[in-house]
Each structure stands twice: as C-alpha cells, then as structure tokens.
N, C-alpha and C positions, 0 to 999 in steps of 0.2 A: 379564512386564512388571508394574510396580506399579500396578494399576488403582485402588487406593485413593488413591494420590498424584495420579493424573490426575483423579479425581472431585473431590478437594479443590481442585485448581487451577481446575476448571470452576465450582466452587461459589463462588468469590470473584469478585465483579463487578469488572471492570477496564476499564470504558469509558474511552476516551481522556481524559486529564486526571485520572482517578481510579485509575490503575494502581499507586499507591504501596502500597496494601494488599497487592496481589499480590506486588510486588517484595520487600516486607519478609517475606512468608511464604516466598517462594522462597529468599531469603537464608539463612533458618534451615533449610529442609528439603532443599535440593539439595546443600549443601556436604558433601563426603566427606573422610575423613582424608587422602586423596591429593591434594587440590586446595587452592588458595588462592582467596580471593574479594577482588576489588576492586570498590568501589562509587563511581560517578561521578554527581554531581548534574548534572541537565540544565539547571537554572536556572528551571524553571517549577513546582517542587514535586515533580517526578518524578525518577527515577534510573535509571541503567543498571547492570546487574550483569555482572561478568566473572569467571567461574570458570576457573581456569587449572591445568592439569596440566603442570607444568614450564614451560619457556619456549614459549608457544604460537606455532607456525609455521603451523598449520592451525586455523582457528577456525570453529566452528559458531555460527550466529546466527539469531535470530528476534525477534519483538516481543511485548511483554506486553499492549499495549492492544488493545481490541476496539471494534467499532462498536456504537452503540446500536441497539435497546434490549437490555438484559440479558435473556437467556432461560435459566432455570434448567436444569441438566443432568439427563438421565435416561439410563439404559442399558437396552437392550432386546435380546431375541433375535429375529432376523428371518431366515428362510430359512437357518438354521444358522449365522448370523453374529452376533457381538456388535457392536451398533451404539450409538455414543454420540451423543446429540443435545443441542443447546443451543449458546449463544453461545460461540464460541472453539474448538469441537471441532476444526475444521480451520484456522481463521484467528484466532489462530495458537497456541493453547495445545496443540493436537495436534502442531504442529511442535516446540514446546518439549519436550513429553513424548518424542517420538521422538528428538530430538537428544540429550536428557539420557540416554535409555536407551542410545543409541550410545556416549556418553561412559563410562557405567558398564561397558559391554562392553569398550571399549578399555582402561579402567583394569584390568579383570580379566585382560586379555591381556598386561598389563605395558607398555603403550604410554605414552608421554609426549609432550610437545611439541604439545599441542592445548588448545583452550579452548572455552567455551560463553559466548557474548555475548548477553545479553538486553536489548533496547532498549525505550525508551518512545516514545510519540508517533508511531508509524509511520502510523497511519490519518489523521492530521491534518497531515502535513507532514514526516515523518521527523525530528522535532526531536531525538530521542535519537541517531540516526545522525549528524546534523550536529554535535552536541556531541561525540560520541565521537571523531570524526576529528581534532578539535583537541586532545583530551586524551590520546591514546594513539597510539604509532607504528604500531599494527596488526600485520600479519603477512604471510606469503607468499600465503595463500589464505583467503578467507572463503566458507563454504558457507551460503547464506541459505535458510532453510526458509519456503516459501510453498506453498499448495495447487496443485501442478502435475501431479497424477495420477501422481506418482512419476517424472516425466520430467525430465531435465536440460534447462533452457531454453537454446536457442541464441541467441535474441534476444527483446527485449521492446520494446513501443511506449513512446514518450515521452509527456510531458504538457505542456500549456500552459494556464494559467488566466488569465482576465481578469475584472476588475470592469467592467461596462458600466453607464453611466447615460444614459438617454434623456430628453431634455427636450421639453416641449411648451408650450402656453399654456392654462391653466385657463380654462374658460368653461362657462356653463349648457349642459347637454347638449341642450336644446331648440333651440339655435342653434349647431350644430357648425361652421358656416361662419365663425363669429367667433373660434373658438379653434383649437387643434391638439392632438390627443391623443398623449401620449407612448407610449401603448399601441399606437397605430397606427404610430408611428415604429419601435417595437420589431418589430411585425409585418412591416413593410417590410424591415427588416434581416434578419429571420428568413427571409423568402422568398429574399433574395439569398444567404444562407448555404446554404440548402437546395439552391439551383440551382448552387452553385459546384462545379466538377469538380476535385478534388484528384488529383494524380498517383498512380497505382496503384504500390504497392511490391511488388516481386517476392518479397520475403521476409516482410514484415509485413502485406501486404494493404492494405485501405482505411483512410483517415483517418476517424475518427468524432468526434462531439462531443455534448455534452449541456448543457442549461440548468438551472441550479439557483439557489436562494435568490432566487426571483422575488418582487419586492415593488413594489406601487403602491397606496397606501392612499387614493386619491381616493374620495369618495362616488360612488355609482352615477349620480347625476344631474349630475355635474361632469366635464368632460373632464380626463383625467389630466395633471398638470403634469410629473410625473417618474416614471420606472420604473427600478428597479435590479435587476440580476441578475448571476450568474456564468456565464461561458461557459468550458467545460472541454473541451479537445481531447485525444484519444488520437492521437499523431502517429507517423509512420513515418520511415524514413531519407530517403524521397523528399519528404516534406512539412514536416518539422520547421522548416526554415529559412524557410518561406513563410508561416507562420501569422500572425505579428505584422504583417507587411507587409499582408496581406489586411485585417486588422481596422483598421489605420490608414487604408488606402485607402477603406474603407467609411465611416469617420468623416468623412474629408475630403469625400467625395462627398455626404454627407447635408446638409452646410451648417449654417446657423444658424437659430435662431428667437429673436426678441427679444434678439439680441446674444449668445446662448449657443449652443454647438454642439448640434445635435440628438443627437449621440452623443459622449459622452466615455468614454474607456477608460483603465484602468490595468492594465498587465501584472503579473501576480502570480507569474511564474516557473513552474518545473516542471522536469522531467527530460528529457534528450534520449534518443532511442532508443538502445538499448545491446545490444552483443553480449557473450556470456558464454563462459566456459571450459566445454567439454564433454569427456568422457572416453570412450574407446572401450569398447564393451561395455555402455553404458547407453542407454536410449531417450531421444530428444530431441524437442523441440517448440518452437514460438514461443508467446508469450503477449501479451495486450493490456492487462495490468494493471501497475501500478507496485509498487515495493517499496522497502526500505531500501538495496538493493544499489547503485544508482547513486550514493548519497551516501557509501558507504564507500570513499572514494578512498585511504585509507591501506592498502588491500590491492591489489596489482597484479593479482591473479587473483581473479575473482568467479564463483561458481557459484550458480545458483538452482534449487532442487529440493526437493520435499516431498510428503508424502502428502495425499490428499483432493482435492476438486474445487472450483475457483473458482466453478463454477456454483451451488453451494449456500452459499458464503461470503457473508456479509452478508445472508442470507435467513432467514426464520423456520424453514425446514427444514434449517438447517446441521447437518451430521453427518459422522461418520467411523467406519470400522470398525476393530475390533481387528486384523484381518489387515492392513489398510493401514498401521497403526502399526508392526506387527511387521516388515513388509517394508521400511518406511522405515528402521527401526533397522538392519537388516542391510545395507541399501543404503548408509547413511552410514558404517558400519564399512568396507565395501568401498571406498568413495570415499577414506577416509582412508588405508587401506593401499595403494591404488593411487597416491595422491599422494605418499606417503612414498618411493616407489620411483622417482619421476620426478626 
C-alpha cells in the first residue's frame, strides 16, 4: 500500500466546510490511466469526486470531511504494528485509502464496472450525498466506508434533531418568586426526558439522546429569560416514529409564560433507522452512528463496512493500523467479486 499517499492525505486539513483543498489534491493524485473523473459541485463551495472504471455498477464511497479539531498525523511502531494517528485516520481518510487501494487491485486484475465516490459534508448533514443523489443516477450497489471494525453492518440507528427554545421571565435573582427561570424550565423538561421509557428494540437496543449547543447568556444575578439548545436522538425501529410526538406533547404540557410557550421546538430532520445488505462469509454487527448511506437513495442496495473503530473516531486518540487497512482492501476486493457474481 502507498503509505506516502496516505500520509499526504492525512497532512491536509479537511474539517467540514474546508475539504476543497483535499478534494483538489485527490482529483490530481488518485486518477489513473484506467479511470475517468467526474466532479460535482455541492453548492456550498465543496465538491464531490467520482472516479469511474467503466460504467460503475458497484460503487465504493466515503467522505472527505473530518470533525474538528485538526490533529496532525504521525506514524509509529507499536507491538509490532504500524499505527497511524491523527485526525481522519479512521474517519474517514483511512476509508478512502483502503477503498482506493481496492480499486487499484481491481484495476490490476482487469475488472471494470466500479467506481470510487468521495463526498463532502458528511459530518455536518450529508450535504454531498444529498446533492449527489440529484445529480447522478447512481448504480446497483454502494459500499460505504465507515469505521465498523471490518464488519458489514446489518442495521444502524436513525437520528432526530430538534432546536429547543425555553422561555421564562427575567427578574432580579434576589427575588426569584417574581420571575421565572428558563434554565429551570429546561431542567424540568430534562427530568421528564430522563424519566421517559422508550421501547426497547430487539435489534438496535435502547434509544439514546444528547444535548448540544446549550446557550443562555443571562447575567448571573438575573433569572434567565431564554435558553436554546439542540436535542439529538439516536433512534431505533421501535422508537423512531414516537420521538417528535413526545417533544410536541412536552411543549404543550409546559404551557405559557407571559403569552409565550415555555418550550418552542423546531424539528430539524434526521435519518430513519436502516437495514443494510450483508453478504455470506463476512462478519456482521449493528451500529449506533449515522453515515451518508441513508441519503444515497439512488442505490437500491447499500452496504456499510470499513476498517477502524468508531470508539476512537472523533477523539484525540483517533488511529488505525496498517494491518487493518490491508485487511479492508482485501475485503473490499472480495465484496466486489462476490457482488459481480450475484
């Protein structure tokens, strides 16, 4: 495998929104005499790249953007293993490198009818995937690279996001009985959310949620008039259709303060839980994270599989080993040859 190429990829910062530098680099360095390249503008200054060997029926795919902060790469020897560390090593430049290496092997074996699709904006809303499905007819199968420990994913959780705004009545904190704290209204909602029992899913397990982008800029000696946050669910087949109704019921139950709802919400969308194509002879698992795969509706069959662990993705210790990349390359080649015979 071309380690120099991988280190060059890792050395280019491509935090979401700024992946154009990487895409322009890859457009120059990944193209071979045996393939063609199509470039598609996403509309936000980023682009998608589609390398095609013949008419692509089976397409390998991953994303170019990474989460912040950028962490410069380094390569080390540890317990007899070559270990790559830094942002993107497994999510998802390692995926791109393994997929591209598989494409080179398939090219060397004389195969055609496959492609390598590199998308922008996965980490912030799959904007590249959403654009691509309107710009291209797709193919029969897409194999999406994400860190799944080399397992083919049988099903993944969905997502639901909401913008929540809690209202109160600002007042001097020495006289709390004269006002109403939006922070306390948020706290009351949070207690009800924590106490709610979502149905257990036999395949995907529990429904989970997280609070982000929490903001209430009131001075410390004044009751908060408003608080805004994001509420983000990881949903299952059993719970996905219940989430928005729960948030709406809570907003209605909280009533109003000074003519305004104590809780206003905006549904920001998300993905539904999804089942994927799996093949005999490959290990399988379920996952709780999202990917571009649900948005690639121009492919009737979708496979989710890749090297590395989601448990280190997005973390300072993100890493992947050379042996994982080599195994992934060989696995992708075997997937292609299996699918060609189906």
